[in-house]
N, C-alpha and C positions, 0 to 999 in steps of 0.2 A: 608622721604617720600618713599624712595626706598624699605623699609621693609614692606610697607603696603600690597602689593600683597601676600607676603609670609605669613603674618598674616591671611589674608582672606582665603588663601589656607588651612592653619592649622585648622582654625575654621571650615571650610567646611568639611574637612576630619574627624574631631572629631565628627561633627554632623552626618555624614554618619555612622560612627562606632556605635554611641549611638543608632541611629535609627535601625540599623541592629540588635543590641543586643536586643533591646526592641521588635522588630518584632519576633525574634526567641523565645523569652520568651512567647509570646502570641500565637505563631503558633501552630495549632493542629498537625502539623507534626514534632514538636520538638522531638528529640530522647530521650527516657528515658535511663538513664545509669544503672538502676537497672535490674538485671536478676534474674528470679525465681529460678535458680539453685545455687545461692550463699547462702550456708547454714548459714554462718556467715559473715556479711558484715565487711569490714575492719574498716569502721567508720560509726556507725549506725546513720542514718538520723532521726532527730526528725520530727514527723509528724506535718502537718500544724495545728496550734492551733485553727484555725477557723473551722476545720473539725473534729478533734479528741481531746478528753480531755486527752492528755497524758502529757502535761506540767502542772505541779501542782502549783497552786497558794495557798500557805498555808493559806492565809486569807479567801479564799473562798473554796467551796467544789467542788468535781468532778462533771463534767457535762457529762451525757451520752445521753441526748436528745438535739438536736440542734435547736435553734431558726432559722427559715428560712422564706423566702418569696417564693411565688409560681411564676414560670415562665412557659410559654407555649411551648410545643413541637408540633407544629401543623401538622408536616408531619407524625406522627405516629397514626395509627388507632387501639388503644387498649382501652379496656373499664374499667379495674380496676386493682389496684395494691395492693400488700400485704406489711405489715410491716416486714422488714427483716434487717439483718446485713450480710456483705459479707467479705470473706477472700480470698486473692489471694494465690493460691497453686502453686506448680511446674508445668511446662509445660503450663503456661498461663491458667490454669484452675481456675475457681472461685467457691467457696463453698458459697451457699446461705442458711442461717439459718433463718427460719421463726419464728417470735416472738411467744412466748407461747400463747395458747388459741386463736389462729387465725383460724377462720373457713376456711376449704379448700374444694374445689371440685376437685376430681381427674379425672373428665371427661374433664376438660378444658386443652387445649394445652397451655403451659406456655413458656414465653421468658424472657430473661434478656434484659432490655432496658437501654441504656447508654446515658449520657448527650449530646453526639453528634448525637443522634438519631439512632446509630447503634444498631442492635439486634443480639441475639444469642439464639438458642433453649435451654431451660432448661430441664435437665434430673432429674427425681426423684431419690434420693440416699438412703433414708431411714429415720428412726426416731432415734434421739439420745437417748440413755438410760438415765434413771433417771430424765432428764428434759423434756422428751417427746416432743422434738422440731423436726419438719419436715425439711428435708434438700433437696436441689436441687443442681445441678452443671451445669455450662455453661462455654463456652470458651470465653476468652477475644478477641474480634474482632481485626483484624490487624490494623484497623484505630484507635483503642483506644490505642494499644501498642505503637504507635509513640508519644503519648502525654507525657508531662513532669510529670503530676500527674495522677494517676489512681483513678477515682471516683467510688464509689459503684453504681452498677446498681439497677434498680427497677425491681422486679419480677412482671410481668404482664401476664394476660391471653389474648389469642388472641380473636379478634372479628372484626366486620365490622362497628362498631359504628364510627361516625365521631367526637365523643367527644374528646377533647384535653386532653392529659395526663398531670399530674402535677409532678413537680420535685422539690426537695429541692434546694435552692440556697443560698450558694454554696452547691453542693452535697458533702456528707461525703467522705473522702478519704478511699480507700480500705485498710482494715487491711492486714498485711503481715503474712504469715504462720510462718516466722522465728523470729517473735517478738510478742508473743501472749500468754495470759493465755487462755487455751483451755478447761480445765476440772477441776472439783473439786469433792472431796469425803469427806463426813462427817462421822467420826468415833464417838464412844461414848466419846472419850477424846479430840479430836481436829479436825481440818480441814486440808485436804491435797489438795494442788493446783498443777496443772501440767502446766508448762509454757515453751515456747521456747524463746531463745535469752537472758535469764537472766544469766545463766551459760553457757559459750561458749564452753569450752573444757572438754574432758573426764578427770576425775581426778581433775578438778578444779571447785570450787564452791565459789560463793560470801559468805562472812561472813554473818551470820545471823544479825549482827549489822548493815549491810548496807541496810537491807530490812525491809519492814513492809507489813502485809496483810491489804488490804483496803476493807471494806464492804460498798457497795454503795446502798443507800436506795431510792427506788422509782425513782424519776426523777433526782436523783444525787445531790440534794441540801443539803443532809445530808450524812455524812460518818463516819464510825467507823474504827479506826486503831488499830491493834494488833501486837505484836512483832512476828517475824518469829523465830521459834525454831529449824528448820532444813532446810538446803539448800544444796542439792546434785543433780547433773545432772539436770533433768527437774522437780524435785519433791521438794515441799516446804511444811512445816507444820507450823501451828500457832494455838493458842487456839480458842475455840468458842467465839464469842462476847457475851457480856451480853445481853440477850433477851430484857431487859428493855430499853437498848440503841437503839435497832433496832425498837421497837414498832411494832412488827410483826403483820400484818393484812393480807389483800389480796395481798399486793404488794410483788413482788419478790425482792430479794436482790442480786445485782451483787457483784462479788468478783474479786479482782485483787491484784497485787503486786506493791508496791512503791519502786523504787530504790532511796534511800534517797539522796545520794551524787549527783545524776544527776537530782534531782528534777522532776522525771518522774514516772508516773503511767502507767504500761504496758497495752496496749489495751487488752480488754478481751471480750470473748463471754461466760464466765462461770457464773453460778449462785451458790449462797450459799444455801445449803440444811440444815436447822436446824435439830437438833436431834429430832427424832420422839417421844422420851420420855425422862424424866429426867435421869441424870446420875445415874446408879444403886448404891445402898449402898454396904457396905462391904459384907454383907451376900449374896446379889444377885450376886455380882461379884464372890464369891467363888462357888456358885452353877453353874454359867455359865462356869467357868473354868473347872468344873468337867464334864460338858456335852461334849460328844465326837462328832467330826464332822461326817457328814453322810457317807463320803467315806474315806477309808484309803489312797487310792492313786488316784490322778487325773492327767490328762495331759493337759497342757495349751500351746497354740501356737497362733501366729498371722497369718492369712491366707488372700490370695488374689487369687481368681479364681482357687481353688484347687478341684473343683467338681470331676474331673476324678480320683483324687488320694485319696480322703477322705475315701471312703468305705474300701479300703484295709488297710489303716492306723488305722481306728477305729476298724475294726473287729479283726485285729491282736492284737493290744494292749489291747483290751477288754478281750481277751482270756488269756492273760498273766498277768492280775491283775489290769488293770486300770478300775476304777469304774465310772468315770465321765470325760467328755471332755469339756474343756472351750475354745471356739474359739473366738478370737478377730478379727472380720471381718474388714479388711482394705478396705472396699467399693468394694466388689466383684460384678461383673456383669455377671457371668456365671450361671450355674444351681446349685450353692452351696446349696441354701435353699431347693430345690427339693430333693437333695440327703440327706440332714439332716432330712427332713420330713420322707423319706423312712426309714432311720436308726432308728429314734425314734419309728416309727411304729413297728419295729422289736425288740424293747426293749432296745436299746442303749441310755444311758443318755448323752445328749449333750446340753450344755448351749452356747448361742451365745450373743455377745455384739457387736453392731456396733461401731467400733473404726475408725473413718473416717480420723484421723489426719495422715499426711504423715511423714515418718521417725521418728516414736515414739515407736519403739519396746520396748526399755528399760522401758519407761514410762508405756506402756501397761502392761508389766510384773509386774511392781510395783503396778499398779492398781489391777491386778489379786489377789495379796496377800490381799489387803483390801477387795476386792469383796468376796473372799473365806471366810475370817473371818466374814464378815457381814452376810453371808448366812449360816455359819456353815457347809461348804461343804467338805473341804479337810484337812486331817492330813498332808499328803505329796503331793507336787506338782512337777510333772515332766515337764521340759521345753525342748521340742524337736519339730522340724518342721515336716511338713507332709511328707517330703522326708527322714525322719530319723526313723529308727526302732531299738529299744533297745532289746538286747537279751544277753544270756550267752552262750559262746561256750561249757560249761559243759552240756547244755541241750540235746545235741545229740552226738552220737559216730560217728562224721563225721570230716574229716580233710579238709583243705582248698581246696583240689582238688576234693572234693566230694566223696572220698572213704569212705565206711562204709554204714550202713543201714539208718541212718538219721531219725530214728523213735523216738529217744530220749526216752521219757517215755511212748511210745505207744500213746494211746488216752488221757492220762492224761496230761493236760497242766501244765507246770511249771509256776512259778510266779515271777514277778519282786519284789514282796514284801519281798522275802527272802534276797534281797540286802539291805534292809533298816534297818541297824543296829542302835539301839538306844543307846546302851552302849558298849563301847569298849576301854579299856585302860584308858588313861587320858581324862576326859571330856566326854560330850555327843555328839554323832554324829548328827549334824544338817543339814548336806548336804552330799550327795554321788555323786561323779563325775565319769564319764566314758569317755574313749578315743573314738575318732571317726575314722572310716575307710572310706575314700572317694572313691566312685565308679565312674568310667568313663562311656562313652557311650556304651562300650562293643559291638560294632558293630551295635547297633540299629540306624535306620534312622527315626523311628517314635516311639511314645509311645507304649510300649508293652501291648497288650490288656489283657494279663494274670497278669499284675501288675509289679511294679518296683522290687519286691523281686525276681521275676522270670526272668525278662529281663536283669537286670544289674548284671553281675557276675564277672567283672574284675575291679580291684581297684589299687590305689597307695600302695606302700609297707609300708611306714612309717605312724604310727598313727598320727592323727592331733589333733586339739583342742578337748576339752572335753565338754560334756553336763551334766546337773546336775538334781538331784532330791532333793528338799529341804523340810525340815520340816517347815511348815508354821509358827509355833510359834517360830522358831529359827531365822527367818529373822531379821536382824538389823532394828531398828526403822527408819533409813534413807531411807530404801528400795533400797539401791544402788545395781545395778546389771549390768553385762556386759557379752555378749556372753552366755546367758542362765546360768549364774552363779551368785549367790547372795552373799552378805556379811552377815555372820551370826553374831549373838550377842555373842561375845566372853566374854563380862562381865557377861553373864548368864551361862558361861561354855560350850557353844556350839563350835564345830569345824567342819571342812570339812574333808571328807575322800575320797581319790582317790582309786577306785577299780583297782585291777590287771586286765590285759586284759583277763585272764582266767576266771575271775569272771563276768565281764560285759563289753559289747561293744555297740557302736552305729554304725549301718550301715547307712552311709550318702550317699544317691543316688544323689550326687551333680551335676555331669556333665552328664546330660541326653541327649537324642536325641536332635539334634540341635534346632528344632522348639520349644521344651519345654524349653531348656536352654535360648534361645533368649528372651523369655518373662520374665524370671527371670533376665536377663541382664539389663532390663529396670528399674526394681524397686529394691531398697535396702531399707529395712524398718528400719535398725538401724540408730539412730540419729548421730552416730559417725563414720559411714562408708560411704565414698563418693560413688556416683553413678559411675558405671564402665565407663560411657561415659565421665567422667571428667578426664582430663590428670593430675591427682594428685596421689602421692604415688604409682608409678609404681611397686615398690617392695613389696607392702603390701601383707600379707597372705590372705587378703580378695579378692584379684584379682585372676582371672583365669590365671595361668601361660601361657605365650606366646600368649595371646589373644589380648592384646592392648586395645584401647579405643573405638572401633567400633564393632557393632554386625555383623561382616562379618564371615561367616563360613569358618574355615580353611579346606584345602583340606583333611587333615588326621583326622578330628574331630572324626569320629566314632571309631578310634583306639587309641585315646589319653588316657592318665592316666591309661593305662593298663599294670601294672607291676606284679600283682599277680592274678591268677584265684582263686576266692573264692566263692564256692557254698554252704557254710554251711547253711546260713539262707534260701537259695532257697530250699534245700532238706528238711529242717525242716518244712517249711511252706507247701511244697507239701504234706508231710505226714499228717499234721494237717488239711489242708484246701482243698486239692485236691481230686477229685473224677472222676470216669468214668461216662460219660453220653452218651445218644444216639448221641449227637453232638460232642463227643470226650472228652478228658480229660480237665476238667475245674477247676478253682479255685473258692472258695466260693464267692468271691467278684466280679466275672465277671458277667456282665449283661446277661440275658438270650436272 
């Protein structure tokens, strides 16, 4: 009998602990342990099976439409909602993708409505190429970030109606940007998928035997699976499905990747685009192979808010041999398209694709090879950023200190095409690489109005990484690339060639005036380079020496990285693009 109070005490304590745990689970203030900056989670959490069709039941088919009941949110005064899917991006930003063929009115003010009745303004982002789907972005409200599970919002237009809004119950869980099939591209021979979170590390890829492509038909009750034939980085290839199995009509076909051993189908926002025409026969294939691409040399890059830099970059490279510019826009919100419109009106050839996906530069470059081939655009593709300018020191009789006339060939522009050697020694040259010279702030405190080639003239002494010009047909089928350098198809006899510094160089205006550099500090587009704000890999060459992990301007920033005064390209561009005007000496790309 003496032990009874102790037993009651233990039972009571256990009940309190269980009640507290249960309350925490249900509480809207429960803290989520997921953070949007973890590129690869240490242990990937399987999404709730009631909200996402990612746990595969082999006896049934994939479901991408969710049976739901309607519940009322009486405190919200919105009048209509759109059919959408949502993806959680870095910095608590949500990408809203409107379902195809949904009528939209751009006069309405739109908001994201969450299950707890919180709202966030929705910003128009653009239209995804190929699938023609409209996108918006909104921020995840603070009150929602504290929840254990993040639910997809509803995109609604504002109004004063007292009608009650409808919500799915349970609301689908937000897809995560780091575990997602986000794009697909259909070639004549196969289908290429782009997915995050399947292959985690640079240089490591899952075996093709571990994966299958899944083609989701209509409401998901039927699915077709094909073998994966290539698995590298974020790029996967598989054969086209048999059209008779798909029964193609008006319904769209979703596409994803199955990880066989984990019994998981990766969440997807991608659609399968069937071949527009039957696979060509042998004669047609030979005729197509003989057809030459429209441009001998193109330049491709991924851009974000580069409006103030683009004109100088395009005008310079166009004069030295680049025939077309392919810009993968990473969701810019500056005056980029106004500048592009002006340049096109002046006769420059510029192609743009909205590439909204964060930290997918390598995948975007892989996509550009497919895009160029499908359009018959480019024989050679040069991969340099908008702050990088390619030239040859042999173009002008100027040394690094600026001594000499700097007129090079007078008013005749030299050409980058002379660097593109097709045959030399053993094998065919499929890729030409050039060393980079990294320039510092050069005393500048703000963006030089005359352009980066004029304002930044002091650099580091040692040449850094290389950038490349690749023969499109020489790129390996896997589409593997890193730091603007592709793997070429050695089985076909192609090889890469490194140019001597006397033959070709890249002036990389990397460390600019602080305000310009700070915006770059916030965004890293490579899938395999961590953001500078993360305290990871402090000795990496991708980090700015001596800067640390916070965007705080060092006192001596304007004088950093200045070991060699180099004015060679400055004087060449002055000779080619400079002129005296009533308002003083101006470069051709300066606004009037």
